[in-house]
TORKOLTI-715461 format. One record per residue: residue number from 1; chain; x, y, z of N, C-alpha, C in turn. Coordinates in nm, 4 decimals, padded with zeros to 6 digits, always signed. Example, Ala and Ser with C-alpha at 12.3 -4.5 7.8 and 13.67 -1.06 7.14 Angstrom:
residues 2
  resi  chain    n.east   n.north      n.up   ca.east  ca.north     ca.up    c.east   c.north      c.up
     1      A  +01.3190  -00.5690  +00.7800  +01.2300  -00.4500  +00.7800  +01.3200  -00.3300  +00.7800
     2      A  +01.2850  -00.2250  +00.7080  +01.3670  -00.1060  +00.7140  +01.2900  +00.0030  +00.7870
END
This chain:
residues 141
  resi  chain    n.east   n.north      n.up   ca.east  ca.north     ca.up    c.east   c.north      c.up
     1      A  -00.3726  -00.9125  +01.3496  -00.3711  -00.7689  +01.3550  -00.2411  -00.7177  +01.4142
     2      A  -00.1924  -00.7825  +01.5185  -00.0670  -00.7402  +01.5808  +00.0493  -00.7566  +01.4829
     3      A  +00.0424  -00.8601  +01.4005  +00.1466  -00.8832  +01.3015  +00.1523  -00.7657  +01.2051
     4      A  +00.0360  -00.7183  +01.1626  +00.0289  -00.6050  +01.0710  +00.0862  -00.4794  +01.1365
     5      A  +00.0531  -00.4566  +01.2635  +00.1058  -00.3407  +01.3352  +00.2574  -00.3457  +01.3474
     6      A  +00.3132  -00.4647  +01.3718  +00.4581  -00.4739  +01.3865  +00.5278  -00.4510  +01.2534
     7      A  +00.4668  -00.4919  +01.1427  +00.5257  -00.4651  +01.0113  +00.5238  -00.3158  +00.9826
     8      A  +00.4121  -00.2507  +01.0128  +00.4030  -00.1058  +00.9908  +00.5041  -00.0327  +01.0788
     9      A  +00.5156  -00.0734  +01.2051  +00.6135  -00.0121  +01.2954  +00.7561  -00.0318  +01.2475
    10      A  +00.7860  -00.1507  +01.1956  +00.9191  -00.1777  +01.1419  +00.9488  -00.0919  +01.0207
    11      A  +00.8503  -00.0740  +00.9340  +00.8691  +00.0094  +00.8153  +00.8921  +00.1555  +00.8546
    12      A  +00.8155  +00.2048  +00.9522  +00.8348  +00.3427  +00.9994  +00.9728  +00.3581  +01.0622
    13      A  +01.0135  +00.2589  +01.1402  +01.1458  +00.2634  +01.2022  +01.2549  +00.2677  +01.0960
    14      A  +01.2380  +00.1887  +00.9908  +01.3372  +00.1875  +00.8832  +01.3461  +00.3241  +00.8156
    15      A  +01.2323  +00.3826  +00.7841  +01.2309  +00.5133  +00.7170  +01.2946  +00.6194  +00.8050
    16      A  +01.2589  +00.6210  +00.9337  +01.3154  +00.7215  +01.0249  +01.4646  +00.6999  +01.0438
    17      A  +01.5056  +00.5753  +01.0645  +01.6465  +00.5479  +01.0929  +01.7366  +00.5769  +00.9744
    18      A  +01.6845  +00.5651  +00.8542  +01.7697  +00.5869  +00.7360  +01.7478  +00.7229  +00.6720
    19      A  +01.6681  +00.8095  +00.7337  +01.6371  +00.9387  +00.6723  +01.7616  +01.0264  +00.6557
    20      A  +01.8619  +01.0079  +00.7385  +01.9827  +01.0884  +00.7244  +02.0587  +01.0517  +00.5972
    21      A  +02.0279  +00.9359  +00.5410  +02.0962  +00.8926  +00.4189  +02.0169  +00.9250  +00.2930
    22      A  +01.8894  +00.8998  +00.2922  +01.8114  +00.9171  +00.1699  +01.7519  +01.0560  +00.1535
    23      A  +01.7254  +01.1252  +00.2640  +01.6620  +01.2556  +00.2536  +01.7492  +01.3594  +00.1825
    24      A  +01.8788  +01.3698  +00.2139  +01.9610  +01.4653  +00.1384  +01.9644  +01.4341  -00.0114
    25      A  +01.9752  +01.3066  -00.0457  +01.9762  +01.2696  -00.1872  +01.8428  +01.3037  -00.2534
    26      A  +01.7332  +01.2849  -00.1830  +01.6022  +01.3181  -00.2370  +01.5890  +01.4682  -00.2582
    27      A  +01.6348  +01.5459  -00.1615  +01.6270  +01.6914  -00.1748  +01.7098  +01.7411  -00.2921
    28      A  +01.8256  +01.6835  -00.3127  +01.9091  +01.7215  -00.4265  +01.8415  +01.6785  -00.5568
    29      A  +01.7830  +01.5610  -00.5586  +01.7195  +01.5091  -00.6795  +01.5998  +01.5927  -00.7224
    30      A  +01.5270  +01.6494  -00.6274  +01.4106  +01.7300  -00.6653  +01.4470  +01.8763  -00.6872
    31      A  +01.5775  +01.9036  -00.6918  +01.6225  +02.0384  -00.7237  +01.6270  +02.1312  -00.6046
    32      A  +01.6528  +02.0762  -00.4904  +01.6587  +02.1580  -00.3698  +01.7734  +02.2571  -00.3751
    33      A  +01.7467  +02.3761  -00.3337  +01.8480  +02.4796  -00.3312  +01.9302  +02.4725  -00.2040
    34      A  +02.0003  +02.5800  -00.1758  +02.0888  +02.5815  -00.0597  +02.0097  +02.5721  +00.0709
    35      A  +01.8881  +02.6227  +00.0725  +01.8059  +02.6129  +00.1927  +01.7722  +02.4674  +00.2231
    36      A  +01.7350  +02.3941  +00.1195  +01.7029  +02.2528  +00.1388  +01.8267  +02.1730  +00.1772
    37      A  +01.9418  +02.2097  +00.1207  +02.0655  +02.1397  +00.1567  +02.1039  +02.1687  +00.3013
    38      A  +02.0786  +02.2909  +00.3467  +02.1060  +02.3237  +00.4866  +02.0135  +02.2432  +00.5779
    39      A  +01.8886  +02.2262  +00.5352  +01.7956  +02.1444  +00.6117  +01.8443  +02.0002  +00.6177
    40      A  +01.8912  +01.9503  +00.5044  +01.9424  +01.8131  +00.5000  +02.0654  +01.7994  +00.5885
    41      A  +02.1518  +01.8996  +00.5881  +02.2713  +01.8965  +00.6720  +02.2302  +01.8958  +00.8193
    42      A  +02.1276  +01.9733  +00.8532  +02.0781  +01.9747  +00.9912  +02.0214  +01.8391  +01.0308
    43      A  +01.9533  +01.7748  +00.9396  +01.9004  +01.6413  +00.9674  +02.0125  +01.5398  +00.9844
    44      A  +02.1183  +01.5576  +00.9059  +02.2311  +01.4649  +00.9160  +02.2976  +01.4756  +01.0531
    45      A  +02.3005  +01.5955  +01.1081  +02.3582  +01.6128  +01.2412  +02.2724  +01.5475  +01.3488
    46      A  +02.1454  +01.5244  +01.3188  +02.0543  +01.4594  +01.4127  +02.0416  +01.3093  +01.3854
    47      A  +02.1347  +01.2528  +01.3112  +02.1240  +01.1116  +01.2735  +02.1201  +01.0200  +01.3962
    48      A  +02.1887  +01.0562  +01.5024  +02.1857  +00.9754  +01.6245  +02.0460  +00.9707  +01.6847
    49      A  +01.9776  +01.0847  +01.6817  +01.8409  +01.0900  +01.7332  +01.7495  +01.0028  +01.6470
    50      A  +01.7649  +01.0160  +01.5140  +01.6825  +00.9348  +01.4244  +01.7099  +00.7861  +01.4425
    51      A  +01.8345  +00.7500  +01.4573  +01.8687  +00.6085  +01.4761  +01.8088  +00.5566  +01.6065
    52      A  +01.8207  +00.6344  +01.7141  +01.7656  +00.5934  +01.8429  +01.6134  +00.5797  +01.8350
    53      A  +01.5481  +00.6767  +01.7735  +01.4031  +00.6713  +01.7576  +01.3622  +00.5521  +01.6718
    54      A  +01.4344  +00.5285  +01.5632  +01.4041  +00.4163  +01.4755  +01.4211  +00.2826  +01.5447
    55      A  +01.5297  +00.2671  +01.6193  +01.5531  +00.1412  +01.6922  +01.4467  +00.1230  +01.7995
    56      A  +01.4073  +00.2321  +01.8655  +01.3020  +00.2240  +01.9668  +01.1701  +00.1778  +01.9073
    57      A  +01.1326  +00.2320  +01.7929  +01.0085  +00.1906  +01.7272  +01.0178  +00.0458  +01.6815
    58      A  +01.1339  +00.0050  +01.6332  +01.1533  -00.1337  +01.5906  +01.1403  -00.2289  +01.7098
    59      A  +01.2006  -00.1942  +01.8219  +01.1898  -00.2773  +01.9425  +01.0445  -00.2842  +01.9891
    60      A  +00.9730  -00.1732  +01.9827  +00.8315  -00.1737  +02.0189  +00.7511  -00.2649  +01.9257
    61      A  +00.7817  -00.2625  +01.7966  +00.7141  -00.3501  +01.7013  +00.7398  -00.4965  +01.7312
    62      A  +00.8633  -00.5290  +01.7661  +00.8965  -00.6671  +01.8017  +00.8213  -00.7073  +01.9286
    63      A  +00.8159  -00.6175  +02.0254  +00.7410  -00.6443  +02.1482  +00.5940  -00.6699  +02.1168
    64      A  +00.5347  -00.5838  +02.0325  +00.3942  -00.6002  +01.9949  +00.3706  -00.7364  +01.9309
    65      A  +00.4607  -00.7763  +01.8433  +00.4434  -00.9033  +01.7729  +00.4613  -01.0227  +01.8662
    66      A  +00.5643  -01.0161  +01.9490  +00.5992  -01.1330  +02.0298  +00.5148  -01.1486  +02.1550
    67      A  +00.4885  -01.0414  +02.2267  +00.4271  -01.0520  +02.3578  +00.2796  -01.0140  +02.3639
    68      A  +00.2282  -00.9512  +02.2618  +00.0869  -00.9157  +02.2667  +00.0112  -00.9812  +02.1529
    69      A  +00.0558  -01.0997  +02.1107  -00.0171  -01.1714  +02.0069  -00.1535  -01.2116  +02.0604
    70      A  -00.2441  -01.2411  +01.9708  -00.3808  -01.2721  +02.0095  -00.3850  -01.3929  +02.1019
    71      A  -00.4270  -01.3745  +02.2254  -00.4335  -01.4874  +02.3182  -00.5538  -01.5751  +02.2868
    72      A  -00.5480  -01.6972  +02.3358  -00.6626  -01.7845  +02.3171  -00.7748  -01.7347  +02.4060
    73      A  -00.8976  -01.7526  +02.3622  -01.0092  -01.7094  +02.4465  -01.0029  -01.7775  +02.5824
    74      A  -01.0307  -01.7025  +02.6843  -01.0208  -01.7529  +02.8205  -01.1156  -01.8702  +02.8429
    75      A  -01.0599  -01.9805  +02.8859  -01.1400  -02.0963  +02.9171  -01.1672  -02.1892  +02.8001
    76      A  -01.1248  -02.1534  +02.6802  -01.1508  -02.2377  +02.5636  -01.0371  -02.3378  +02.5455
    77      A  -01.0733  -02.4588  +02.5100  -00.9745  -02.5623  +02.4783  -00.9422  -02.5489  +02.3307
    78      A  -00.8147  -02.5379  +02.2983  -00.7758  -02.5169  +02.1594  -00.7322  -02.6446  +02.0882
    79      A  -00.7019  -02.7489  +02.1613  -00.6601  -02.8750  +02.1007  -00.7817  -02.9656  +02.0843
    80      A  -00.7941  -03.0249  +01.9668  -00.9058  -03.1147  +01.9412  -00.8591  -03.2216  +01.8431
    81      A  -00.9175  -03.3398  +01.8528  -00.8800  -03.4500  +01.7644  -00.9875  -03.4637  +01.6569
    82      A  -00.9449  -03.4400  +01.5324  -01.0345  -03.4550  +01.4186  -01.0328  -03.5998  +01.3727
    83      A  -01.1501  -03.6561  +01.3421  -01.1609  -03.7928  +01.2933  -01.2260  -03.7906  +01.1561
    84      A  -01.1578  -03.8467  +01.0584  -01.2106  -03.8524  +00.9215  -01.3228  -03.9564  +00.9165
    85      A  -01.4410  -03.9199  +00.8661  -01.5510  -04.0153  +00.8589  -01.5311  -04.1205  +00.7493
    86      A  -01.4425  -04.0940  +00.6557  -01.4193  -04.1874  +00.5456  -01.3265  -04.3017  +00.5859
    87      A  -01.2126  -04.2656  +00.6442  -01.1116  -04.3692  +00.6733  -01.0874  -04.3897  +00.8229
    88      A  -01.1421  -04.3018  +00.9072  -01.1247  -04.3145  +01.0513  -00.9924  -04.2596  +01.1038
    89      A  -00.9136  -04.1956  +01.0162  -00.7852  -04.1382  +01.0576  -00.8086  -04.0268  +01.1588
    90      A  -00.7273  -04.0240  +01.2645  -00.7400  -03.9235  +01.3702  -00.6127  -03.8406  +01.3768
    91      A  -00.6310  -03.7101  +01.3988  -00.5150  -03.6214  +01.4123  -00.5519  -03.5074  +01.5067
    92      A  -00.4602  -03.4797  +01.5999  -00.4808  -03.3682  +01.6919  -00.4409  -03.2386  +01.6219
    93      A  -00.5285  -03.1408  +01.6287  -00.5052  -03.0116  +01.5645  -00.5318  -02.8997  +01.6648
    94      A  -00.4721  -02.7848  +01.6394  -00.4990  -02.6646  +01.7178  -00.6032  -02.5827  +01.6428
    95      A  -00.7121  -02.5522  +01.7094  -00.8208  -02.4789  +01.6451  -00.7881  -02.3300  +01.6361
    96      A  -00.8259  -02.2666  +01.5253  -00.8059  -02.1215  +01.5150  -00.9010  -02.0484  +01.6097
    97      A  -00.8562  -01.9334  +01.6599  -00.9394  -01.8559  +01.7518  -01.0030  -01.7357  +01.6840
    98      A  -00.9585  -01.7035  +01.5640  -01.0077  -01.5826  +01.4990  -01.0888  -01.6090  +01.3724
    99      A  -01.1101  -01.7356  +01.3372  -01.1870  -01.7686  +01.2175  -01.2338  -01.9128  +01.2255
   100      A  -01.3410  -01.9418  +01.1521  -01.3885  -02.0800  +01.1448  -01.3141  -02.1524  +01.0339
   101      A  -01.2958  -02.2800  +01.0518  -01.2318  -02.3608  +00.9490  -01.3420  -02.4439  +00.8824
   102      A  -01.3751  -02.4067  +00.7600  -01.4835  -02.4719  +00.6884  -01.4390  -02.6004  +00.6192
   103      A  -01.3116  -02.6074  +00.5812  -01.2614  -02.7239  +00.5095  -01.1393  -02.7801  +00.5810
   104      A  -01.1261  -02.9115  +00.5735  -01.0100  -02.9785  +00.6311  -00.9807  -03.1002  +00.5449
   105      A  -00.8555  -03.1143  +00.5026  -00.8167  -03.2286  +00.4206  -00.7533  -03.3356  +00.5084
   106      A  -00.8093  -03.4555  +00.5019  -00.7578  -03.5681  +00.5792  -00.6161  -03.5996  +00.5327
   107      A  -00.5268  -03.6170  +00.6273  -00.3878  -03.6473  +00.5953  -00.3665  -03.7902  +00.5464
   108      A  -00.4666  -03.8745  +00.5632  -00.4539  -04.0148  +00.5246  -00.5158  -04.0424  +00.3871
   109      A  -00.6436  -04.0084  +00.3699  -00.7131  -04.0407  +00.2444  -00.7369  -03.9195  +00.1552
   110      A  -00.6951  -03.8011  +00.1979  -00.7094  -03.6755  +00.1242  -00.8547  -03.6336  +00.1006
   111      A  -00.9456  -03.6901  +00.1766  -01.0863  -03.6497  +00.1700  -01.0985  -03.5085  +00.2289
   112      A  -01.1703  -03.4202  +00.1607  -01.1920  -03.2848  +00.2110  -01.3196  -03.2857  +00.2950
   113      A  -01.3039  -03.2562  +00.4228  -01.4169  -03.2546  +00.5151  -01.4814  -03.1168  +00.5158
   114      A  -01.6146  -03.1152  +00.5246  -01.6928  -02.9919  +00.5315  -01.7879  -03.0045  +00.6496
   115      A  -01.8323  -02.8937  +00.7067  -01.9267  -02.9009  +00.8187  -02.0558  -02.9731  +00.7782
   116      A  -02.1142  -03.0424  +00.8727  -02.2373  -03.1172  +00.8488  -02.3544  -03.0423  +00.9100
   117      A  -02.4642  -03.0367  +00.8372  -02.5865  -02.9755  +00.8887  -02.5683  -02.8290  +00.9239
   118      A  -02.6082  -02.7925  +01.0461  -02.5989  -02.6538  +01.0920  -02.4683  -02.6230  +01.1628
   119      A  -02.3738  -02.7152  +01.1610  -02.2445  -02.6913  +01.2258  -02.1707  -02.5800  +01.1531
   120      A  -02.0967  -02.5007  +01.2303  -02.0283  -02.3849  +01.1716  -01.8914  -02.4189  +01.1144
   121      A  -01.8319  -02.5285  +01.1592  -01.6976  -02.5605  +01.1127  -01.6721  -02.7111  +01.1232
   122      A  -01.5586  -02.7547  +01.0715  -01.5265  -02.8979  +01.0742  -01.5025  -02.9477  +01.2163
   123      A  -01.4594  -02.8595  +01.3054  -01.4358  -02.9025  +01.4438  -01.5676  -02.9357  +01.5130
   124      A  -01.6713  -02.8595  +01.4835  -01.8019  -02.8880  +01.5433  -01.8616  -03.0174  +01.4873
   125      A  -01.8222  -03.0555  +01.3662  -01.8773  -03.1756  +01.3035  -01.7956  -03.3011  +01.3295
   126      A  -01.6631  -03.2921  +01.3290  -01.5790  -03.4121  +01.3277  -01.4770  -03.4217  +01.4407
   127      A  -01.4762  -03.3271  +01.5325  -01.3705  -03.3254  +01.6342  -01.4248  -03.3610  +01.7724
   128      A  -01.3316  -03.3890  +01.8618  -01.3682  -03.4248  +01.9991  -01.4111  -03.3040  +02.0801
   129      A  -01.3656  -03.1847  +02.0404  -01.3989  -03.0602  +02.1105  -01.4510  -02.9609  +02.0068
   130      A  -01.5641  -02.8951  +02.0313  -01.6133  -02.7958  +01.9351  -01.5244  -02.6719  +01.9325
   131      A  -01.5460  -02.5869  +01.8342  -01.4623  -02.4675  +01.8174  -01.4761  -02.3728  +01.9366
   132      A  -01.3756  -02.2845  +01.9586  -01.3766  -02.1943  +02.0748  -01.5026  -02.1088  +02.0898
   133      A  -01.5578  -02.0484  +01.9830  -01.6796  -01.9687  +02.0049  -01.7966  -02.0522  +02.0583
   134      A  -01.8113  -02.1731  +02.0105  -01.9191  -02.2599  +02.0585  -01.8935  -02.2987  +02.2046
   135      A  -01.7678  -02.3247  +02.2386  -01.7334  -02.3576  +02.3777  -01.7704  -02.2446  +02.4728
   136      A  -01.7570  -02.1207  +02.4237  -01.7808  -02.0030  +02.5083  -01.9218  -01.9469  +02.4906
   137      A  -02.0113  -02.0239  +02.4278  -02.1504  -01.9826  +02.4048  -02.1604  -01.8505  +02.3290
   138      A  -02.0762  -01.8366  +02.2268  -02.0787  -01.7177  +02.1421  -02.1254  -01.7571  +02.0028
   139      A  -02.1565  -01.6555  +01.9236  -02.1911  -01.6828  +01.7838  -02.0664  -01.7300  +01.7119
   140      A  -02.0816  -01.8338  +01.6356  -01.9672  -01.8875  +01.5616  -01.9548  -01.8157  +01.4290
   141      A  -01.8444  -01.7558  +01.4082  -01.8089  -01.6877  +01.2828  -01.9185  -01.5970  +01.2374
END
């Protein structure tokens, strides 16, 4: 979700920062008269304000993406070792915190693992540590 917000913020920053360039051309293209051209000229004089505002929004978007990314659930272990039941291959993986992983392909024999029985994900069936929601006594997915 934070990634989506930072993309939207970056797009808004781009539009605001470049409005002194594209807005006059747009006004002329749609047949703007002298009033619209005067408005465009006034906006061009404010290009420093638009650039500052645009850069500020862009920096905020970068901050949102980098420093407020989804943290791991408090107290949950995210590293778990998956063991393939077919070949016995083991690999340490980082479990997702925002979704269940229903399928996992073994890196050794290419067997596609699926949850067994009432397990919600492959980590609950084949790993050393169950998924984060199960660790925290929450509903899984």
